[in-house]
N, C-alpha and C positions, 0 to 999 in steps of 0.2 A: 459265293455268298457265305457269310459267317453269321452266327447268332450274335445279336447285340450290337452289330455294326450297322449304322444307318446306311441304306442302299445308295445314298448320294456320295458316300465316301469311297472314292476310287482306290484300287490297290496302290497306285502311286502316291495318293494323298495319305493313305494309312501308313505307308512306309516312311514318309516324311515326318508325320506326327510321332511315330515311334522313335525316329532318329533324334528328334529335337530334345534338348535338355533344358533344365531349369534356367530361365532367363532368355532363352532363344525366342525370337519373334517371328510370327507368321503374319503376312499381309493377306487380307482377303480384299481383292481389288475389283472395282467395277469395270465395265466394258470400255471406258474411256482412259483408264490408267495405262501408262506406258510399261506394262508388266514385262514384256520381253526384253526391253532395253535396260531395265534396272535389276532384274532378278539374278541372284546367284543360282537359285534353283527355281524353275518355273513349272507349275502344275496347271494344266488347262482344265477348266471346268465349264466348257462351252454348254450353253443351254440352261445353266443353273444360275440362281440368284445369290446375292450376298446373304440375305437373311436365312435362306435354306441351309447354306453351308456354315454360317455362324452357329446355328442351332445344332447341326450335326456334329460340328467340330467340338463344341462345348460339352457334348455328351461324353467325349473321350479325353478332353484336354483341360486340365485345371488351370485357372488363371494364377499368376504369381501373387501370393498373399504377402510378400515381403516388400512390395513397392506400393506407393500411394495410389498410383493410377496405372493398372496393368492393361488398360484398353485405351487406344488413342484413335482419334478421328482426324481426317484432313479438314482443317478449319476452312470456313468460307473465306474466299479471297476478299480482301478489303475492297469495299465499293460495290460488291455483288449483293443485291438485296434478297437473293434466294435463301429460303430457310429450309434445310433438308428435313423432310418429314420421315425419312427412313431412320433417322437417329432415335426417334421414339420407339420404333419397332425393335431396333437393336437393344435399347434399354430393357424392354420387356423380355426379350429372349435371354439376355444376360442375367437378369434378376431371377428368371425361372431356373437357370442352371447354376448360378452363383449368387445365392441370396444376400451375401455380405457386400455385394458390389455397391460402390458409392457414386463415382462420377467418372466421366471421360476426361482424358487429356486431349486438348485441341492443338494440333500441330500445323504450322504454316505450310503451305503447299510445297515449296522447294525444300524445306526442312523435312517434310514427309518423304519426298523422293530420296533424299540422302539417307534417311533412316531405312527406307525400303531397300536401298542398295546394300545395307549391312544386315538385313534380315536373313534369317535362315532360309526362308522360301517365300515366294509370292504365288498365291492362288488366284488365277485369272478367271473371272466369271463373265457372264453375259448380262450382268446387272445394268439396267438403264437409268436408275435413279442417280441424280447428281450428288456429289459429295458422299458417295457410299463406301469409300475406301476406309478400311479399319485395320488396326494393328492389335494383335493379341500377344501378350508376353506370357510364355508358358511357366506354370508353377510346378510345384512338387506333388507327385502322386502319393497320397497317403492311404494306407489300408485301414 
């Protein structure tokens, strides 16, 4: 254990977050996401949820301030009437950690998969909420 590091951040995840540079992307994936088949680097976070890991990650990880929308969500598939309630939770967490946050980018399902294949890493969770997949674009750490 280390001081100031949330206990849900595993050593493997901490290493990945440290390796990532400005503009690199991290996918926090729900339990239904095909993480193992798309990831360049896969980090397992079994038993943990997306909101818990989003909050912990944003304690260490600045969002990219040089792009309009540094956070993307997998858009609801056309014709699906489901409205993801987890998105409101995400917005509250992000605003707590990044008060200047404005809005999400919504990415079509297959375009999201393509973006995930190019992402620096995929963090696979046990999240059961539908449409809980989220992309974070890393920013610059300023002192």
